[in-house]
C-alpha positions, 0 to 999 in steps of 0.5 A: 473507488471514484470520488463520490462512488460510495454515495452511489454504491449499493451493499452488493457493490461493496461486498463485490470489492471486498470479496474480489480481494479476499483470496488475492495472493501476489506472493508467487509472482513477486519475483517477476517484478523487475521495476523499482518498487516502493511499498508505503505502509503506515503503522496505524494501518488496521487493515494492512498492518505491518505487524502481520509480518508479510513485509519482511517475508515477501519484500525480499523477492522483489528485486528492486523493491523496498518498503517504508513504514510510516509511524503513527503520529498526530497528523496520521489517520489509519486508512485515510493516510494514503490520501495525505501526501505530506506523510509520504511525499518525500519517499515518492521523491526519492524513488522518482529521483532514483529512476534516472540512476 
């Protein structure tokens, strides 16, 4: 969502966002992904928790995919982790460095 959009969004907009993702299932097409893919997940993420076990089941279907689970720590804050590059920038740097190989 665009910064500031929360202030302008009404309840129907929020419901639309949640409903749009309710039945999304990428699993049937994961084997079609051929690009290098890095999935970063945070141990303290309550919505996409690594405890669900989906990563171990589905990521092997992505030919050039890998994932990392960043442990919870003093600097992590659950759902806000994706905006804190300090937590994941080294993984991104590794991925970008591998693209020329």
